[in-house]
C-alpha positions in Angstrom: 251.8 218.9 2.9 254.1 221.5 4.6 251.0 223.2 6.1 249.8 219.9 7.6 253.3 219.2 9.0 253.5 222.6 10.6 250.0 222.0 12.1 251.2 218.7 13.4 254.2 220.2 15.2 252.0 222.9 16.7 249.6 220.3 18.1 252.5 218.4 19.5 253.9 221.5 21.2 250.4 222.2 22.6 250.5 218.6 23.9 253.8 219.3 25.7 252.4 222.5 27.2 249.4 220.6 28.6 251.6 218.0 30.1 253.7 220.7 31.8 250.7 222.5 33.1 249.5 219.4 34.8 252.9 218.8 36.4 253.7 222.3 37.5 256.9 224.3 36.8 259.2 222.4 39.1 257.8 218.9 38.8 259.7 216.1 37.2 257.6 214.4 34.5 258.2 210.7 34.3 256.3 209.3 31.4 257.3 205.7 31.8 259.3 203.6 34.3 259.9 199.8 34.5 258.3 199.2 31.1 254.9 200.8 32.1 253.2 204.1 32.1 250.1 205.6 33.7 249.9 208.2 30.9 247.5 208.2 28.0 247.5 210.4 24.9 244.2 212.3 25.1 242.7 213.6 21.9 239.4 215.4 21.3 236.3 213.1 21.2 236.1 213.6 17.4 239.7 214.4 16.4 240.6 215.9 13.1 242.9 213.9 10.8 245.8 216.2 11.8 245.1 215.7 15.5 244.8 211.9 15.0 248.1 211.9 13.0 249.8 214.0 15.6 248.7 211.6 18.4 249.9 208.6 16.5 253.3 210.1 15.7 253.7 211.2 19.3 252.8 207.7 20.4 255.5 206.2 18.0 258.2 208.6 19.1 257.5 208.1 22.8 257.5 204.3 22.3 260.9 204.6 20.6 262.4 206.5 23.6 260.6 204.8 26.5 259.8 201.3 25.2 256.2 201.9 26.2 253.3 202.5 23.8 250.9 205.0 25.4 247.3 204.4 24.5 245.4 207.0 22.5 242.0 207.8 24.0 239.3 210.3 23.3 238.8 213.0 26.0 235.4 211.6 26.9 237.1 208.3 28.0 239.9 210.0 30.1 239.1 211.3 33.5 240.3 214.9 34.0 242.6 213.9 36.9 244.3 211.0 34.9 247.9 211.4 33.8 247.6 212.5 30.2 249.3 214.3 27.3 246.7 216.4 25.5 246.9 216.6 21.7 244.6 218.9 19.8 242.3 221.7 20.5 239.4 219.9 22.3 237.6 220.6 25.5 240.4 219.0 27.6 242.9 221.6 26.6 240.5 224.3 27.7 240.0 222.5 31.0 243.7 221.9 31.8 245.2 225.1 30.3 242.5 227.8 30.2 245.1 230.5 29.5 246.0 228.9 26.1 243.8 230.5 23.4 243.8 227.9 20.6 242.0 230.2 18.1 245.0 232.6 18.3 247.5 229.8 17.7 246.3 228.9 14.2 247.9 225.8 12.5 251.4 227.0 13.2 250.9 228.0 16.8 253.5 227.3 19.4 253.1 227.9 23.2 
């Protein structure tokens, strides 16, 4: 259980990195305003159970702080240019953050 939780936190941190990469260093990231959001949570097309759980927990936490439930979508259903938070080590992470080497992160990786 502890290993799965560490993996979950690593995936969530990778999600945060991918969101920052899309916004740039000095950009202000607004996830939701006025009860709506353009963002989706993007997971690999065939997410692992840990990636799916990480996306669901992120969705719940963001809903608690913003009042908006972001949809979870597979990367094949989310255009590359769409506002998104990437969770997991799928193709989308490689497209948006090529400098991140997921194989070096392991289950406890933090970027």
